[in-house]
N, C-alpha and C positions, 0 to 999 in steps of 0.2 A: 399373576395369580399362582399360588403354590400348587404343586402337583399333588394330587390326592394319592396317598400310599395305597398300594394294592396289598391287601392282607390275604394270605392263603386261608382256605377253609380249614377248620380244626383237623380234619382227617387228611389234609393235603400238606401239613407241615412236614418239612424234611426231618427224618430221623437222624440221630447222631451218626456221623460217617467216620471213615478212617482218619481224616484230618482232625475232627473233633477229639478223637481218642488220643492222637499224638499230642495235640495241644494240651489236653488235660494232663497227660503224663509229664510233659515239660513244665507245665505250671506247677505241678506237685513237686517235681524234682529240683526246679530252679525258681523258687518264688521271688528271688531278687531280680529276675530278668523278665522284661515285658515280652511275652510271646504272641501277642495279638496279631502281629503281621503274618504269622503262620496260617491264620484262618483264611487269609487272602492268598498269599503267595504259595502256600502249600496246595491249595486247590488249583491255582493257576498252573503250577508245575504238573500236577496230576492230570489236569485236562489237556495240557500241551503234550505230555507224553502219550496219553491214550489216543488223542486225535492225530498226533504225528504218526503213530504206528498205523492207524487206519488209513490215513492219507498216503503214507509210503506204500502200503499194499495196493491201494487204488492206483497210484501212479505206476507201480510195477506192472499191473495188469495192462496198462497202456504203453508199456515199454519205456518208461521214463523214470528218472530219479528226481528228487526234489530240486536239485540244482538245475537240471535241464528244464524242468517244468517252469521254474521262475524266469529263465531266459525266454522261453516261448510265451509265457503270459505277458512279459514286458513288451515283447514285439506285438502281440495281439492287441493289447491295451492301447498301443500307439495309434491304432486305426490305420485305414488304407494310406499308403501302400504297405503297411506293416514292416517298416524299415526304420532302423535306428543306427546311430554311430556306436561303435563298441564302448566309447567313454560314457555315452548316455546309459547304456545297459549296466555297466559295472558300477556307476554312481547310483543308479536306481536300486540295484541289488546290494549295494554296500559290500562289494567283494573286490579283490585285487584284479588288475588287468590279466595277470598270469592265470588266476582262477577262472576268469571268463574265457581265456583262450582255450583252455582244456575243455570246457563245456562246449564251446563253439565247434571245436574240432570233432567232438563226438556227435553233435547235432548235425553238422554238415555231412559227416560220413553216413549218417542215417537218412539223409535227404530231407531233413526237417527245416534247415536254414541254408542260405547260401550267402557267401561273401561277395560283395560287388565293389567296384570302384565308384567313388562319388562322382556324379556328372560334373560338378563344379570344380573339382580338384582330384585328378587321377591318383594323387599320392594318398588320398584319404580313402578309407574303407567304410563300407556300410554292411550291415547285417540285415538280411531280408528273410521273412518267414515264407516258406514255400507253401503251395496249396496243401501238400501232405502234412506239413507242420501245423498249418491252420486247422485242418480237420482233427488232427490228434489233440492239439491243445484245447480246442473247443469241446471235444468229447470229454477229456479229462476234467476240464473246468466245470462243465455241466454236472458231472458226477460228484466232483468235490463240493460244489454248492449244495447238492442234494444231501450229502452227508452232514454238512454243517447245519442246514435247515432242519434236518431231523433232530439234531440236538437242541437247537434253540426253540423248537416247537413247544418245549415244556414251559416256556416263559410266555406270558401275555405280551401283546405288542408294546404296551407301555413299559413293562419290565425290561424288554429288550432295548428299547430306546434309552431308558435310564441307565442300564448296565453299559451300553455303548458310550454314553456321556461320561460315566464314572471311569471307565477304562481309558478313555481318551485323556481325561484329566490326570490319571495315574501315569499314563505313558509320558505325558508332558514333563513329569518330574524326572524322567530318565534322560530327557533332552538337556544338554548343557551340563552344568555342574551338579553333582549330587547334593541333595538337601543337607544342611548342617545337622550334625547329630547332637 
């Protein structure tokens, strides 16, 4: 069954925004170029920048930067005993092993993670979330989710689900080869 479109009430329709004005200017100045993608990607960039600044400030209040937070969230998501191999962390975060080493050094110095020898192979290392690291990442994550919930509250549940599906489909276009132009 087709999903019924949710129409905003006449007084609830969004007014033209910054992106609409930019797109109109580009359309006027370059009528031979299709600028429709700016309606989507312009807003995505704007949202990402604004949310990024807010989340960075939130993390700073917790004594973290984004890179450290992502390491801690990877460990916390792993579930008890909140331990991963370094390769699992850097593959999940899509960063280099050198980039991870720097983050782990700072997190270990702060007492938020510890490096252990793997019980099955003493040459292999594991990274474990400490109780202090768990408390810190859970507090930051809870606050982060509160910020994000505040923004999506302007959408009805069906709109949120539809937007999530559309963004997932769009994100899939970035996996693998770029679409032919």
